N, CA, C, O and CB atoms as a CASP TS submission, in Angstrom:
PFRMAT TS
TARGET T0000
AUTHOR 0000-0000-0000
METHOD Language model
MODEL 1
PARENT N/A
ATOM      1  N   UNK     1     -10.601   0.312  10.026  1.00  0.00           N
ATOM      2  CA  UNK     1     -11.223  -0.989   9.813  1.00  0.00           C
ATOM      3  C   UNK     1     -12.325  -1.164  10.845  1.00  0.00           C
ATOM      4  O   UNK     1     -12.114  -0.913  12.032  1.00  0.00           O
ATOM      5  CB  UNK     1     -10.177  -2.145   9.905  1.00  0.00           C
ATOM      6  N   UNK     2     -13.480  -1.586  10.405  1.00  0.00           N
ATOM      7  CA  UNK     2     -14.591  -1.801  11.318  1.00  0.00           C
ATOM      8  C   UNK     2     -14.381  -3.074  12.131  1.00  0.00           C
ATOM      9  O   UNK     2     -13.553  -3.915  11.781  1.00  0.00           O
ATOM     10  CB  UNK     2     -15.912  -1.873  10.546  1.00  0.00           C
ATOM     11  N   UNK     3     -15.140  -3.209  13.222  1.00  0.00           N
ATOM     12  CA  UNK     3     -15.038  -4.413  14.049  1.00  0.00           C
ATOM     13  C   UNK     3     -15.401  -5.660  13.258  1.00  0.00           C
ATOM     14  O   UNK     3     -14.791  -6.712  13.447  1.00  0.00           O
ATOM     15  CB  UNK     3     -15.941  -4.296  15.276  1.00  0.00           C
ATOM     16  N   UNK     4     -16.395  -5.552  12.369  1.00  0.00           N
ATOM     17  CA  UNK     4     -16.803  -6.702  11.550  1.00  0.00           C
ATOM     18  C   UNK     4     -15.682  -7.108  10.610  1.00  0.00           C
ATOM     19  O   UNK     4     -15.436  -8.300  10.422  1.00  0.00           O
ATOM     20  CB  UNK     4     -18.077  -6.376  10.745  1.00  0.00           C
ATOM     21  N   UNK     5     -15.000  -6.140  10.019  1.00  0.00           N
ATOM     22  CA  UNK     5     -13.896  -6.454   9.103  1.00  0.00           C
ATOM     23  C   UNK     5     -12.733  -7.076   9.870  1.00  0.00           C
ATOM     24  O   UNK     5     -12.086  -7.995   9.368  1.00  0.00           O
ATOM     25  CB  UNK     5     -13.427  -5.184   8.355  1.00  0.00           C
ATOM     26  N   UNK     6     -12.463  -6.592  11.062  1.00  0.00           N
ATOM     27  CA  UNK     6     -11.357  -7.125  11.861  1.00  0.00           C
ATOM     28  C   UNK     6     -11.628  -8.561  12.289  1.00  0.00           C
ATOM     29  O   UNK     6     -10.703  -9.373  12.322  1.00  0.00           O
ATOM     30  CB  UNK     6     -11.119  -6.251  13.093  1.00  0.00           C
ATOM     31  N   UNK     7     -12.856  -8.887  12.613  1.00  0.00           N
ATOM     32  CA  UNK     7     -13.158 -10.249  13.051  1.00  0.00           C
ATOM     33  C   UNK     7     -13.193 -11.227  11.889  1.00  0.00           C
ATOM     34  O   UNK     7     -13.055 -12.432  12.101  1.00  0.00           O
ATOM     35  CB  UNK     7     -14.482 -10.280  13.783  1.00  0.00           C
ATOM     36  N   UNK     8     -13.376 -10.732  10.644  1.00  0.00           N
ATOM     37  CA  UNK     8     -13.409 -11.635   9.508  1.00  0.00           C
ATOM     38  C   UNK     8     -12.030 -11.827   8.877  1.00  0.00           C
ATOM     39  O   UNK     8     -11.879 -12.614   7.942  1.00  0.00           O
ATOM     40  CB  UNK     8     -14.379 -11.119   8.474  1.00  0.00           C
ATOM     41  N   UNK     9     -11.026 -11.111   9.383  1.00  0.00           N
ATOM     42  CA  UNK     9      -9.675 -11.252   8.862  1.00  0.00           C
ATOM     43  C   UNK     9      -9.131 -12.618   9.287  1.00  0.00           C
ATOM     44  O   UNK     9      -9.269 -12.992  10.451  1.00  0.00           O
ATOM     45  CB  UNK     9      -8.752 -10.094   9.367  1.00  0.00           C
ATOM     46  N   UNK    10      -8.509 -13.379   8.359  1.00  0.00           N
ATOM     47  CA  UNK    10      -8.028 -14.722   8.710  1.00  0.00           C
ATOM     48  C   UNK    10      -6.882 -14.679   9.723  1.00  0.00           C
ATOM     49  O   UNK    10      -6.179 -13.675   9.837  1.00  0.00           O
ATOM     50  CB  UNK    10      -7.572 -15.459   7.453  1.00  0.00           C
ATOM     51  N   UNK    11      -6.704 -15.776  10.454  1.00  0.00           N
ATOM     52  CA  UNK    11      -5.621 -15.873  11.441  1.00  0.00           C
ATOM     53  C   UNK    11      -4.249 -15.914  10.780  1.00  0.00           C
ATOM     54  O   UNK    11      -3.277 -15.386  11.321  1.00  0.00           O
ATOM     55  CB  UNK    11      -5.809 -17.110  12.307  1.00  0.00           C
ATOM     56  N   UNK    12      -4.173 -16.541   9.611  1.00  0.00           N
ATOM     57  CA  UNK    12      -2.898 -16.622   8.886  1.00  0.00           C
ATOM     58  C   UNK    12      -3.116 -16.248   7.419  1.00  0.00           C
ATOM     59  O   UNK    12      -4.182 -16.488   6.851  1.00  0.00           O
ATOM     60  CB  UNK    12      -2.283 -18.051   9.001  1.00  0.00           C
ATOM     61  N   UNK    13      -2.088 -15.661   6.828  1.00  0.00           N
ATOM     62  CA  UNK    13      -2.118 -15.334   5.400  1.00  0.00           C
ATOM     63  C   UNK    13      -0.774 -15.718   4.798  1.00  0.00           C
ATOM     64  O   UNK    13       0.232 -15.733   5.507  1.00  0.00           O
ATOM     65  CB  UNK    13      -2.428 -13.812   5.164  1.00  0.00           C
ATOM     66  N   UNK    14      -0.735 -16.029   3.504  1.00  0.00           N
ATOM     67  CA  UNK    14       0.539 -16.326   2.860  1.00  0.00           C
ATOM     68  C   UNK    14       1.395 -15.056   2.777  1.00  0.00           C
ATOM     69  O   UNK    14       0.869 -13.949   2.671  1.00  0.00           O
ATOM     70  CB  UNK    14       0.309 -16.922   1.447  1.00  0.00           C
ATOM     71  N   UNK    15       2.707 -15.231   2.827  1.00  0.00           N
ATOM     72  CA  UNK    15       3.639 -14.101   2.830  1.00  0.00           C
ATOM     73  C   UNK    15       4.522 -14.152   1.591  1.00  0.00           C
ATOM     74  O   UNK    15       5.071 -15.199   1.246  1.00  0.00           O
ATOM     75  CB  UNK    15       4.508 -14.105   4.110  1.00  0.00           C
ATOM     76  N   UNK    16       4.649 -13.015   0.931  1.00  0.00           N
ATOM     77  CA  UNK    16       5.494 -12.865  -0.254  1.00  0.00           C
ATOM     78  C   UNK    16       6.626 -11.910   0.108  1.00  0.00           C
ATOM     79  O   UNK    16       6.365 -10.737   0.378  1.00  0.00           O
ATOM     80  CB  UNK    16       4.670 -12.336  -1.493  1.00  0.00           C
ATOM     81  N   UNK    17       7.895 -12.381   0.122  1.00  0.00           N
ATOM     82  CA  UNK    17       9.002 -11.490   0.463  1.00  0.00           C
ATOM     83  C   UNK    17       9.437 -10.646  -0.736  1.00  0.00           C
ATOM     84  O   UNK    17       9.640 -11.165  -1.834  1.00  0.00           O
ATOM     85  CB  UNK    17      10.185 -12.299   0.986  1.00  0.00           C
ATOM     86  N   UNK    18       9.576  -9.355  -0.510  1.00  0.00           N
ATOM     87  CA  UNK    18      10.056  -8.434  -1.538  1.00  0.00           C
ATOM     88  C   UNK    18      11.291  -7.709  -1.002  1.00  0.00           C
ATOM     89  O   UNK    18      11.271  -7.185   0.112  1.00  0.00           O
ATOM     90  CB  UNK    18       8.938  -7.414  -1.953  1.00  0.00           C
ATOM     91  N   UNK    19      12.340  -7.679  -1.777  1.00  0.00           N
ATOM     92  CA  UNK    19      13.540  -6.965  -1.352  1.00  0.00           C
ATOM     93  C   UNK    19      13.727  -5.716  -2.203  1.00  0.00           C
ATOM     94  O   UNK    19      13.463  -5.720  -3.405  1.00  0.00           O
ATOM     95  CB  UNK    19      14.783  -7.876  -1.446  1.00  0.00           C
ATOM     96  N   UNK    20      14.185  -4.654  -1.561  1.00  0.00           N
ATOM     97  CA  UNK    20      14.508  -3.423  -2.275  1.00  0.00           C
ATOM     98  C   UNK    20      13.327  -2.726  -2.909  1.00  0.00           C
ATOM     99  O   UNK    20      13.463  -2.140  -3.983  1.00  0.00           O
ATOM    100  CB  UNK    20      15.494  -3.712  -3.317  1.00  0.00           C
ATOM    101  N   UNK    21      12.159  -2.774  -2.265  1.00  0.00           N
ATOM    102  CA  UNK    21      10.944  -2.183  -2.843  1.00  0.00           C
ATOM    103  C   UNK    21      10.357  -1.182  -1.858  1.00  0.00           C
ATOM    104  O   UNK    21      10.347  -1.421  -0.651  1.00  0.00           O
ATOM    105  CB  UNK    21       9.895  -3.283  -3.197  1.00  0.00           C
ATOM    106  N   UNK    22       9.872  -0.068  -2.377  1.00  0.00           N
ATOM    107  CA  UNK    22       9.125   0.898  -1.587  1.00  0.00           C
ATOM    108  C   UNK    22       7.732   0.995  -2.185  1.00  0.00           C
ATOM    109  O   UNK    22       7.564   1.402  -3.335  1.00  0.00           O
ATOM    110  CB  UNK    22       9.835   2.294  -1.557  1.00  0.00           C
ATOM    111  N   UNK    23       6.747   0.623  -1.403  1.00  0.00           N
ATOM    112  CA  UNK    23       5.358   0.684  -1.852  1.00  0.00           C
ATOM    113  C   UNK    23       4.601   1.606  -0.920  1.00  0.00           C
ATOM    114  O   UNK    23       4.475   1.327   0.272  1.00  0.00           O
ATOM    115  CB  UNK    23       4.705  -0.732  -1.891  1.00  0.00           C
ATOM    116  N   UNK    24       4.101   2.691  -1.454  1.00  0.00           N
ATOM    117  CA  UNK    24       3.375   3.672  -0.664  1.00  0.00           C
ATOM    118  C   UNK    24       1.885   3.342  -0.648  1.00  0.00           C
ATOM    119  O   UNK    24       1.401   2.625  -1.524  1.00  0.00           O
ATOM    120  CB  UNK    24       3.607   5.088  -1.215  1.00  0.00           C
ATOM    121  N   UNK    25       1.150   3.864   0.348  1.00  0.00           N
ATOM    122  CA  UNK    25      -0.300   3.616   0.401  1.00  0.00           C
ATOM    123  C   UNK    25      -0.974   4.001  -0.918  1.00  0.00           C
ATOM    124  O   UNK    25      -0.663   5.035  -1.510  1.00  0.00           O
ATOM    125  CB  UNK    25      -0.938   4.403   1.566  1.00  0.00           C
ATOM    126  N   UNK    26      -1.874   3.176  -1.351  1.00  0.00           N
ATOM    127  CA  UNK    26      -2.627   3.317  -2.603  1.00  0.00           C
ATOM    128  C   UNK    26      -1.741   3.230  -3.842  1.00  0.00           C
ATOM    129  O   UNK    26      -2.187   3.493  -4.959  1.00  0.00           O
ATOM    130  CB  UNK    26      -3.368   4.633  -2.609  1.00  0.00           C
ATOM    131  N   UNK    27      -0.489   2.859  -3.627  1.00  0.00           N
ATOM    132  CA  UNK    27       0.417   2.686  -4.768  1.00  0.00           C
ATOM    133  C   UNK    27       0.157   1.375  -5.471  1.00  0.00           C
ATOM    134  O   UNK    27      -0.495   0.484  -4.927  1.00  0.00           O
ATOM    135  CB  UNK    27       1.873   2.751  -4.317  1.00  0.00           C
ATOM    136  N   UNK    28       0.662   1.262  -6.668  1.00  0.00           N
ATOM    137  CA  UNK    28       0.525   0.038  -7.452  1.00  0.00           C
ATOM    138  C   UNK    28       1.916  -0.536  -7.687  1.00  0.00           C
ATOM    139  O   UNK    28       2.865   0.196  -7.968  1.00  0.00           O
ATOM    140  CB  UNK    28      -0.211   0.308  -8.809  1.00  0.00           C
ATOM    141  N   UNK    29       2.022  -1.844  -7.570  1.00  0.00           N
ATOM    142  CA  UNK    29       3.295  -2.526  -7.766  1.00  0.00           C
ATOM    143  C   UNK    29       3.062  -3.760  -8.624  1.00  0.00           C
ATOM    144  O   UNK    29       2.620  -4.792  -8.119  1.00  0.00           O
ATOM    145  CB  UNK    29       3.944  -2.910  -6.406  1.00  0.00           C
ATOM    146  N   UNK    30       3.355  -3.665  -9.914  1.00  0.00           N
ATOM    147  CA  UNK    30       3.219  -4.860 -10.754  1.00  0.00           C
ATOM    148  C   UNK    30       4.232  -5.921 -10.305  1.00  0.00           C
ATOM    149  O   UNK    30       5.408  -5.619 -10.099  1.00  0.00           O
ATOM    150  CB  UNK    30       3.426  -4.504 -12.264  1.00  0.00           C
ATOM    151  N   UNK    31       3.775  -7.129 -10.160  1.00  0.00           N
ATOM    152  CA  UNK    31       4.653  -8.222  -9.737  1.00  0.00           C
ATOM    153  C   UNK    31       4.842  -9.206 -10.876  1.00  0.00           C
ATOM    154  O   UNK    31       3.889  -9.552 -11.576  1.00  0.00           O
ATOM    155  CB  UNK    31       4.082  -8.940  -8.495  1.00  0.00           C
ATOM    156  N   UNK    32       6.064  -9.650 -11.057  1.00  0.00           N
ATOM    157  CA  UNK    32       6.373 -10.690 -12.030  1.00  0.00           C
ATOM    158  C   UNK    32       6.577 -11.980 -11.235  1.00  0.00           C
ATOM    159  O   UNK    32       7.688 -12.283 -10.800  1.00  0.00           O
ATOM    160  CB  UNK    32       7.652 -10.324 -12.903  1.00  0.00           C
ATOM    161  N   UNK    33       5.510 -12.724 -11.055  1.00  0.00           N
ATOM    162  CA  UNK    33       5.549 -13.948 -10.242  1.00  0.00           C
ATOM    163  C   UNK    33       5.790 -15.122 -11.171  1.00  0.00           C
ATOM    164  O   UNK    33       4.957 -15.442 -12.019  1.00  0.00           O
ATOM    165  CB  UNK    33       4.223 -14.144  -9.422  1.00  0.00           C
ATOM    166  N   UNK    34       6.953 -15.766 -11.000  1.00  0.00           N
ATOM    167  CA  UNK    34       7.329 -16.847 -11.903  1.00  0.00           C
ATOM    168  C   UNK    34       7.815 -18.102 -11.189  1.00  0.00           C
ATOM    169  O   UNK    34       7.825 -19.177 -11.788  1.00  0.00           O
ATOM    170  CB  UNK    34       8.389 -16.369 -12.834  1.00  0.00           C
ATOM    171  N   UNK    35       8.220 -17.994  -9.923  1.00  0.00           N
ATOM    172  CA  UNK    35       8.678 -19.187  -9.205  1.00  0.00           C
ATOM    173  C   UNK    35       7.469 -20.069  -8.894  1.00  0.00           C
ATOM    174  O   UNK    35       6.420 -19.568  -8.487  1.00  0.00           O
ATOM    175  CB  UNK    35       9.438 -18.798  -7.889  1.00  0.00           C
ATOM    176  N   UNK    36       7.615 -21.386  -9.086  1.00  0.00           N
ATOM    177  CA  UNK    36       6.479 -22.290  -8.870  1.00  0.00           C
ATOM    178  C   UNK    36       5.824 -22.150  -7.497  1.00  0.00           C
ATOM    179  O   UNK    36       4.599 -22.219  -7.396  1.00  0.00           O
ATOM    180  CB  UNK    36       6.929 -23.705  -9.053  1.00  0.00           C
ATOM    181  N   UNK    37       6.617 -21.955  -6.434  1.00  0.00           N
ATOM    182  CA  UNK    37       6.028 -21.860  -5.085  1.00  0.00           C
ATOM    183  C   UNK    37       5.177 -20.601  -4.931  1.00  0.00           C
ATOM    184  O   UNK    37       4.157 -20.627  -4.244  1.00  0.00           O
ATOM    185  CB  UNK    37       7.134 -21.871  -4.016  1.00  0.00           C
ATOM    186  N   UNK    38       5.592 -19.486  -5.573  1.00  0.00           N
ATOM    187  CA  UNK    38       4.817 -18.251  -5.473  1.00  0.00           C
ATOM    188  C   UNK    38       3.642 -18.247  -6.444  1.00  0.00           C
ATOM    189  O   UNK    38       2.620 -17.616  -6.174  1.00  0.00           O
ATOM    190  CB  UNK    38       5.710 -17.046  -5.735  1.00  0.00           C
ATOM    191  N   UNK    39       3.778 -18.940  -7.563  1.00  0.00           N
ATOM    192  CA  UNK    39       2.627 -19.114  -8.457  1.00  0.00           C
ATOM    193  C   UNK    39       1.535 -19.911  -7.752  1.00  0.00           C
ATOM    194  O   UNK    39       0.356 -19.565  -7.832  1.00  0.00           O
ATOM    195  CB  UNK    39       3.051 -19.822  -9.769  1.00  0.00           C
ATOM    196  N   UNK    40       1.928 -20.974  -7.066  1.00  0.00           N
ATOM    197  CA  UNK    40       0.965 -21.797  -6.324  1.00  0.00           C
ATOM    198  C   UNK    40       0.315 -20.980  -5.210  1.00  0.00           C
ATOM    199  O   UNK    40      -0.893 -21.080  -4.993  1.00  0.00           O
ATOM    200  CB  UNK    40       1.658 -23.051  -5.733  1.00  0.00           C
ATOM    201  N   UNK    41       1.106 -20.174  -4.503  1.00  0.00           N
ATOM    202  CA  UNK    41       0.584 -19.335  -3.427  1.00  0.00           C
ATOM    203  C   UNK    41      -0.433 -18.334  -3.977  1.00  0.00           C
ATOM    204  O   UNK    41      -1.494 -18.134  -3.385  1.00  0.00           O
ATOM    205  CB  UNK    41       1.735 -18.596  -2.711  1.00  0.00           C
ATOM    206  N   UNK    42      -0.110 -17.708  -5.105  1.00  0.00           N
ATOM    207  CA  UNK    42      -0.998 -16.725  -5.720  1.00  0.00           C
ATOM    208  C   UNK    42      -2.295 -17.373  -6.178  1.00  0.00           C
ATOM    209  O   UNK    42      -3.377 -16.829  -5.956  1.00  0.00           O
ATOM    210  CB  UNK    42      -0.305 -16.044  -6.900  1.00  0.00           C
ATOM    211  N   UNK    43      -2.193 -18.511  -6.804  1.00  0.00           N
ATOM    212  CA  UNK    43      -3.401 -19.218  -7.267  1.00  0.00           C
ATOM    213  C   UNK    43      -4.282 -19.621  -6.097  1.00  0.00           C
ATOM    214  O   UNK    43      -5.505 -19.495  -6.160  1.00  0.00           O
ATOM    215  CB  UNK    43      -3.020 -20.463  -8.084  1.00  0.00           C
ATOM    216  N   UNK    44      -3.657 -20.109  -5.027  1.00  0.00           N
ATOM    217  CA  UNK    44      -4.428 -20.497  -3.846  1.00  0.00           C
ATOM    218  C   UNK    44      -5.114 -19.281  -3.224  1.00  0.00           C
ATOM    219  O   UNK    44      -6.263 -19.372  -2.792  1.00  0.00           O
ATOM    220  CB  UNK    44      -3.519 -21.182  -2.812  1.00  0.00           C
ATOM    221  N   UNK    45      -4.419 -18.151  -3.175  1.00  0.00           N
ATOM    222  CA  UNK    45      -5.008 -16.934  -2.607  1.00  0.00           C
ATOM    223  C   UNK    45      -6.173 -16.448  -3.460  1.00  0.00           C
ATOM    224  O   UNK    45      -7.202 -16.038  -2.922  1.00  0.00           O
ATOM    225  CB  UNK    45      -3.947 -15.827  -2.482  1.00  0.00           C
ATOM    226  N   UNK    46      -6.027 -16.487  -4.771  1.00  0.00           N
ATOM    227  CA  UNK    46      -7.105 -16.048  -5.652  1.00  0.00           C
ATOM    228  C   UNK    46      -8.318 -16.967  -5.561  1.00  0.00           C
ATOM    229  O   UNK    46      -9.444 -16.531  -5.801  1.00  0.00           O
ATOM    230  CB  UNK    46      -6.612 -15.981  -7.088  1.00  0.00           C
ATOM    231  N   UNK    47      -8.096 -18.235  -5.218  1.00  0.00           N
ATOM    232  CA  UNK    47      -9.194 -19.175  -5.083  1.00  0.00           C
ATOM    233  C   UNK    47      -9.820 -19.191  -3.706  1.00  0.00           C
ATOM    234  O   UNK    47     -10.801 -19.899  -3.478  1.00  0.00           O
ATOM    235  CB  UNK    47      -8.726 -20.531  -5.418  1.00  0.00           C
ATOM    236  N   UNK    48      -9.259 -18.407  -2.768  1.00  0.00           N
ATOM    237  CA  UNK    48      -9.772 -18.417  -1.395  1.00  0.00           C
ATOM    238  C   UNK    48      -9.999 -17.019  -0.859  1.00  0.00           C
ATOM    239  O   UNK    48     -10.846 -16.283  -1.364  1.00  0.00           O
ATOM    240  CB  UNK    48      -8.819 -19.158  -0.486  1.00  0.00           C
ATOM    241  N   UNK    49      -9.243 -16.653   0.164  1.00  0.00           N
ATOM    242  CA  UNK    49      -9.415 -15.377   0.862  1.00  0.00           C
ATOM    243  C   UNK    49      -9.000 -14.160   0.041  1.00  0.00           C
ATOM    244  O   UNK    49      -9.404 -13.040   0.355  1.00  0.00           O
ATOM    245  CB  UNK    49      -8.632 -15.397   2.133  1.00  0.00           C
ATOM    246  N   UNK    50      -8.199 -14.362  -1.006  1.00  0.00           N
ATOM    247  CA  UNK    50      -7.724 -13.279  -1.881  1.00  0.00           C
ATOM    248  C   UNK    50      -6.825 -12.294  -1.144  1.00  0.00           C
ATOM    249  O   UNK    50      -6.818 -11.099  -1.441  1.00  0.00           O
ATOM    250  CB  UNK    50      -8.907 -12.535  -2.482  1.00  0.00           C
ATOM    251  N   UNK    51      -6.058 -12.819  -0.166  1.00  0.00           N
ATOM    252  CA  UNK    51      -5.128 -11.994   0.598  1.00  0.00           C
ATOM    253  C   UNK    51      -3.721 -12.567   0.521  1.00  0.00           C
ATOM    254  O   UNK    51      -3.527 -13.780   0.604  1.00  0.00           O
ATOM    255  CB  UNK    51      -5.579 -11.882   2.060  1.00  0.00           C
ATOM    256  N   UNK    52      -2.746 -11.685   0.363  1.00  0.00           N
ATOM    257  CA  UNK    52      -1.337 -12.063   0.433  1.00  0.00           C
ATOM    258  C   UNK    52      -0.621 -10.945   1.176  1.00  0.00           C
ATOM    259  O   UNK    52      -0.779  -9.773   0.835  1.00  0.00           O
ATOM    260  CB  UNK    52      -0.714 -12.302  -1.006  1.00  0.00           C
ATOM    261  N   UNK    53       0.161 -11.296   2.184  1.00  0.00           N
ATOM    262  CA  UNK    53       0.970 -10.312   2.887  1.00  0.00           C
ATOM    263  C   UNK    53       2.307 -10.159   2.176  1.00  0.00           C
ATOM    264  O   UNK    53       2.816 -11.101   1.569  1.00  0.00           O
ATOM    265  CB  UNK    53       1.176 -10.718   4.365  1.00  0.00           C
ATOM    266  N   UNK    54       2.858  -8.970   2.263  1.00  0.00           N
ATOM    267  CA  UNK    54       4.171  -8.719   1.670  1.00  0.00           C
ATOM    268  C   UNK    54       5.079  -8.152   2.738  1.00  0.00           C
ATOM    269  O   UNK    54       4.695  -7.249   3.481  1.00  0.00           O
ATOM    270  CB  UNK    54       4.072  -7.753   0.455  1.00  0.00           C
ATOM    271  N   UNK    55       6.287  -8.685   2.810  1.00  0.00           N
ATOM    272  CA  UNK    55       7.272  -8.228   3.783  1.00  0.00           C
ATOM    273  C   UNK    55       8.565  -7.901   3.069  1.00  0.00           C
ATOM    274  O   UNK    55       8.844  -8.422   1.989  1.00  0.00           O
ATOM    275  CB  UNK    55       7.507  -9.289   4.878  1.00  0.00           C
ATOM    276  N   UNK    56       9.350  -7.033   3.683  1.00  0.00           N
ATOM    277  CA  UNK    56      10.668  -6.720   3.156  1.00  0.00           C
ATOM    278  C   UNK    56      11.673  -7.234   4.180  1.00  0.00           C
ATOM    279  O   UNK    56      11.833  -6.634   5.243  1.00  0.00           O
ATOM    280  CB  UNK    56      10.844  -5.170   2.881  1.00  0.00           C
ATOM    281  N   UNK    57      12.353  -8.338   3.872  1.00  0.00           N
ATOM    282  CA  UNK    57      13.327  -8.900   4.819  1.00  0.00           C
ATOM    283  C   UNK    57      14.461  -7.904   5.083  1.00  0.00           C
ATOM    284  O   UNK    57      14.944  -7.244   4.162  1.00  0.00           O
ATOM    285  CB  UNK    57      13.903 -10.234   4.278  1.00  0.00           C
ATOM    286  N   UNK    58      14.879  -7.803   6.351  1.00  0.00           N
ATOM    287  CA  UNK    58      15.973  -6.888   6.669  1.00  0.00           C
ATOM    288  C   UNK    58      17.311  -7.454   6.195  1.00  0.00           C
ATOM    289  O   UNK    58      18.227  -6.702   5.862  1.00  0.00           O
ATOM    290  CB  UNK    58      16.019  -6.612   8.181  1.00  0.00           C
ATOM    291  N   UNK    59      17.416  -8.778   6.165  1.00  0.00           N
ATOM    292  CA  UNK    59      18.624  -9.436   5.670  1.00  0.00           C
ATOM    293  C   UNK    59      18.203 -10.588   4.750  1.00  0.00           C
ATOM    294  O   UNK    59      18.160 -11.741   5.181  1.00  0.00           O
ATOM    295  CB  UNK    59      19.517  -9.956   6.858  1.00  0.00           C
ATOM    296  N   UNK    60      17.896 -10.284   3.500  1.00  0.00           N
ATOM    297  CA  UNK    60      17.414 -11.342   2.597  1.00  0.00           C
ATOM    298  C   UNK    60      18.500 -12.375   2.305  1.00  0.00           C
ATOM    299  O   UNK    60      19.689 -12.066   2.239  1.00  0.00           O
ATOM    300  CB  UNK    60      16.916 -10.732   1.283  1.00  0.00           C
ATOM    301  N   UNK    61      18.043 -13.602   2.136  1.00  0.00           N
ATOM    302  CA  UNK    61      18.950 -14.669   1.719  1.00  0.00           C
ATOM    303  C   UNK    61      18.920 -14.757   0.216  1.00  0.00           C
ATOM    304  O   UNK    61      18.058 -14.165  -0.433  1.00  0.00           O
ATOM    305  CB  UNK    61      18.566 -16.029   2.359  1.00  0.00           C
ATOM    306  N   UNK    62      19.864 -15.495  -0.342  1.00  0.00           N
ATOM    307  CA  UNK    62      19.945 -15.628  -1.802  1.00  0.00           C
ATOM    308  C   UNK    62      18.684 -16.216  -2.410  1.00  0.00           C
ATOM    309  O   UNK    62      18.340 -15.890  -3.546  1.00  0.00           O
ATOM    310  CB  UNK    62      21.126 -16.487  -2.178  1.00  0.00           C
ATOM    311  N   UNK    63      17.987 -17.080  -1.672  1.00  0.00           N
ATOM    312  CA  UNK    63      16.801 -17.730  -2.223  1.00  0.00           C
ATOM    313  C   UNK    63      15.501 -17.050  -1.776  1.00  0.00           C
ATOM    314  O   UNK    63      14.421 -17.623  -1.923  1.00  0.00           O
ATOM    315  CB  UNK    63      16.782 -19.193  -1.816  1.00  0.00           C
ATOM    316  N   UNK    64      15.603 -15.828  -1.229  1.00  0.00           N
ATOM    317  CA  UNK    64      14.454 -15.013  -0.809  1.00  0.00           C
ATOM    318  C   UNK    64      13.681 -15.545   0.380  1.00  0.00           C
ATOM    319  O   UNK    64      12.567 -15.084   0.632  1.00  0.00           O
ATOM    320  CB  UNK    64      13.525 -14.869  -1.937  1.00  0.00           C
ATOM    321  N   UNK    65      14.229 -16.500   1.123  1.00  0.00           N
ATOM    322  CA  UNK    65      13.533 -16.954   2.321  1.00  0.00           C
ATOM    323  C   UNK    65      13.692 -15.903   3.424  1.00  0.00           C
ATOM    324  O   UNK    65      14.759 -15.307   3.570  1.00  0.00           O
ATOM    325  CB  UNK    65      14.076 -18.339   2.789  1.00  0.00           C
ATOM    326  N   UNK    66      12.638 -15.685   4.187  1.00  0.00           N
ATOM    327  CA  UNK    66      12.695 -14.760   5.316  1.00  0.00           C
ATOM    328  C   UNK    66      13.260 -15.510   6.491  1.00  0.00           C
ATOM    329  O   UNK    66      12.856 -16.641   6.761  1.00  0.00           O
ATOM    330  CB  UNK    66      11.295 -14.161   5.651  1.00  0.00           C
ATOM    331  N   UNK    67      14.186 -14.901   7.192  1.00  0.00           N
ATOM    332  CA  UNK    67      14.797 -15.564   8.369  1.00  0.00           C
ATOM    333  C   UNK    67      13.888 -15.519   9.544  1.00  0.00           C
ATOM    334  O   UNK    67      14.234 -16.024  10.612  1.00  0.00           O
ATOM    335  CB  UNK    67      16.121 -14.923   8.736  1.00  0.00           C
TER
END
């Protein structure tokens, strides 16, 4: 990443928790986004910075919240 790209990266990005997934570099992962909170997050990201972070919780809760 160039210095210009690093300085233009936002301070915060929305996070989408994924459990039980392995995504390799340059891999593709179709997502079935249906929960209202994640639909809103996706729409907001597409209307702005177009970035969403994805994490794999080490101990996922039943409702997919990251601890």
